N, C-alpha and C positions, 0 to 999 in steps of 0.2 A: 920589600914585597915580587919583584924581579926575580928573585934567588927562590924564593920559596916558592912559585910557581914553576921555575927551573926544576927545582928539585922535585916536586911532583911530577912532572913529566917526565924525570928520569926513574922515579918508584916506582910509576904505571909503565912504563917499556917496558922493566928489568919483574914487572908482575909478569904482563903479557907475554915477554920471548920464556920466562921460568913454566910459564904453561903452556905454552906453545911447545918447547924440548921433551917437556913432559908428556903433552900428547901424543908426539912424535918416538916417542920411546916404543920399540917392541915388545910383540906378545914374546915370548921365551916358552916355544914348545919340546919337550922332551918327544921324537917321535918313533913308535916302537915297531919292529917286525920280529919276524921270525916263525917257522912254525909250518907257514904254508910257501908257496910262490908266486910272486905277482909279477907286474910290469913293473919295473924300477924305474925306468927313464925316464914314463909318462905322470908317474906317479907321485915324483919331488920332483918333475916340473910343475905340476900343480902346486906343489904349497912355496916353490919357488917365487911362480908369481905372486904370493896375496904378498905387498908389502909388505904391511905393518903385522907381519909371523918373520920369525927367525927361529930355524929348529935345529935340534942334537941328534945322533941318529942313536938310536940303542936297538939292542939287537940280545933278543931273547928268546932262552932263557940265561944267555951268559950273563946280559947287565942287570941280572932281576936284585942283585943286591943296591942296586943305585935307590930301588920303590923304599925308602923311607923318610925318615920324621926329618925334615933338614931338607929337602928336596925345594919346596917350597921355595925356600930363599934363593933357589938358582933356577929355580922355572917357571911358569905360570899353571901351565898344561900340560898334564901327561894327553896325547894324542897315542890312541891303540890300536893298532894296523898289525897286532901278532895273532899266533896264536899256537900261541906260547904250551906247553905240558905242561903239567901245575909247579907251580913253587914250592920250596921247600916249605915246610912248618914253621919256621923262623923267618923265612919271607915272608911268608903272607903276613906271618903278625904284626911285621915290619910296614904292608904295604897298609894294610888296615889303620893301623896309626897315623901315616902319611893321612890318609883320607879322613881320618876325624878331625885331623888337626886343623885342614884344610888347602885343598889343591883344585885344580880344573882338571875332568878327564872328558874327554872326547873319543868314543870306542865307536869302530868302524867294520864292516862287515862280517868281514868272518874271527872279530873277535870274538863275537857271539858263542864261539865254539870252542872257546882257548881259556883255558886252566878247567880243561868240563870235568875232573873229581874234586873241586875245592866249589863247594855248596855259594858259598859267598860270594864268590864272584860273579855268582844268578842274583845276587842282592846289590851287589855295587853297580852292575849294569841294568839290569830290571828286565833281561833275559837272557836266553838262552839256549842252544841249537843242540837238538835232540841226537844224541848217538847211538844211544837204547833205548830201550820201553823204562819208565821211568815215571814215578807219581810227584806231583808238584802243587802244592794249594788244594791237594783231595783231586784235583785231575788226572785221568791216566795219558800221556803222552808216547807211540809210536815213534820210531827213529822219522827225525827230518830228514828233508827232502831238496835238493838241489837239481836247476836246470842252467845252463849257460843259453846266452844269445837270443836273450828274449824283450820283446819289448811292454815296456808296462806303463800304463800312467797311471802318474802321483798327484793326489789330491790332499793339498794345504789342508788340515783339520784345523788347527787355529793360528788366524790369520795376524791377530795381534800381539802371540809371541816375537819377543825380539828376534827370535832365530830366524823367524817364517813372516816375517812382518814386512807387506808390501808385494811377497810373492806369489806369483800366480800357479797355478797346476801347472802340470809338465811331462811328458814323458821322455825314458831314458831307456838302450839299449844296455842291456847291465843281468845281471844272475839273479834268480830268482830262488828264494829258500820257502821250505813250505814246512808248516805244522812245530815253528819252535814255540818255546813260552814264553809270553810278554809278563810282566807280571799286574798284578792291578791294579800299583799303587803310581804309576808311572804316567805321566802326564802325553800322552800321543800330539805330534806333530805334525804326522803326514800319514798317510794311508795310501793303498793299492788297492783295486778290486781284480788282479793279478789272480787265476784259478789257482796257481801255481804257490803261492805266497797266502804268506800269512798277511792280515790285512793291516796291521801296525807296523810301521817301516820307522816310521823317528819317532824318538820319545827324551825326553826329560827327568827326571828326579836328584833328588840328593844320597848324598850318604854322608854320615858324619856332618862336616864342615865344606864338603866338597860339593861342590854341583858339575851334576853328570847330563852327556847326550852321548845317546846313543843315534848311527843312520844305519841299516842295514843294508843300504846299498853302496857300489865302489868296488865292481870284480876286477874291471881292467880299462885299457888307456879310450876304451870307447866311454866307460862312463865316467873317468876322470877329465874328460875331453867335455863333456856337457858340463856348460855354465853353470845350469840349476844346483850339479853337485856338487861343486867348488864353493858355492857361494852357500851353500847349506854347512860345510865343513871350516870354512871362515866364520861363517856367523856364529856355527856352535862355538869354536875356538874365541871370538868374544866373547859370546856368554858368558861360557865357562872361567873364564881368567876373570870374573867382571866387570867386563869392560861395556 
């Protein structure tokens, strides 16, 4: 009887330790940049402070061949901070195949202007920074605008979503984007009433089997140092990874 009880205790302990080890596994992130300058020290310091995230840098478009089926075995999330020019047709096809297989995507700030001539990328992230007159979903758009060093009030539109649950409205000193396209099928998480910015600033959507989170904020070190901003990015990574 004592032997069986001891065996049971050892089994339970092993299961607990296995579960704890699994819970402590870090989220593997491929972190892209390229095509736009940024405060690298402050940006990477923000990611270094995320205890449950480990990241590998990728420079776009040089490393674009990584974005293909099989990447989901090495990484849980692609966090995109690049404003890369278009991928080659073969790279575009491979990236779409990867997303249809399933991998998390977090798109940040000027990534909204990345891959500007690739219509499918607009569908992937659910929005587009406009560089010239264009018609989308039957609506005409003029060139989008931007303004550095603005104080913005951010309202949490969905207080029950895993990314924003428990968060309060906040203020941030950041760059505004005005007049960009937001797809009708996105789920808006946060908005702003700043006159120089399009109202929707954070949203989620699905593309293929992939979860996608976009956050318009995040121009420089002042934004990266804002605890609400870094929290949204970390929460977005966790959600995109299915954690």
